[in-house]
Residue, then its C-alpha position, 0 to 999 in steps of 0.5 A: m500500500v505504501v509503495c502504491e501511495r508513493e508511486a501515486a504521489h510521484r505521478a502527481a508531481s510528475d504530471a505537474e512538472l514544468v516541461a519544454w513545449v516546442d513546435e514541429h521544428d523543435q522551436l521553444q514555445g513555452v513551458l507547460e505542465r506535463a499533463q497539460l502538454r499531453e492532454r492538449g496533444l502538444i509536442g514536448r522535448g524528451t531524452f533517451i539514454l541508452l546505457f551499455n556495459s563494457a561488454g556491449e550489453l544494453c540496460v533494459h528496465r521495466r517501468t512502474l504501473s503508475k507511469a502515465i504512458y506505457p505503464g509496465y512496459w519494458d524500456v531500452a532507455a532511461g530518460g524523460m521530459v526536458q524541463g523548461d530551463e534545461s538543455y537536452a544534455e542536462s536533462a539526459a544527465r539528470e534522468l540517467e541519475e534519477e532513474l538508474g542511479v548512474g551519474g558522472v559518466a560521459l554521454t555521447a550525443h546521437e540522433h535528434f528526431l521527432f516521435d509523433q504518436r497519439g498521446n506521445r509527441l516528442w522531439c527526442a535527443v538520444f544519448s548513450a553511456v557506458w557503465d559497469g557499476p551498480l544500478r540504483l533504481q528509482p522505485e517510483e519509476v523502475l521495477e527492475a533492470r538488467f543488461v542484455p545483448v542488443e539483439q535480445a532486446l530487439a527480439e523481445s520488443e517484437i513479442m513483449d510490451y516495449c516502449p515504442d519511442s525508445i525502440a525507435a531511438l535504438h533503431r536510429v542509433l543502430a542504423d547510424r552505426r552501420 
């Protein structure tokens, strides 16, 4: 019961978070509450951080059931919405530390693209990092996490519920590597 109450309080705070609102060209239009941005079908900014270990395995994690979008889905990237006063890189560093407890690592910038799906319209900035240390999962957002070969994550995404936005980010980074 305490966990559910903590997750509900976290979701309410998350929905009230002020995030960047942008247009179809990623030009800043202002700052809105996350829930208002989603309800009005507007475009926000988001970050995706693909976390690898030195063996080349990708960290996948399962989202909590209290998440507003894709609850309980598996995710191939840490990340989230860019706050009104931060850059994509600042958001990526903050989100990686908040969700997985990984801080002080070098982030490599990759793709920047528009993900446009009903209920989830984002200009996305994709980063990657390498980490071999322990993970400290944020219990309000992450149920479990594990490192798997990239091919396994892609195969699982075909038969299990994986977040389509982070899968799109992964596909774009992999295409660039080829």
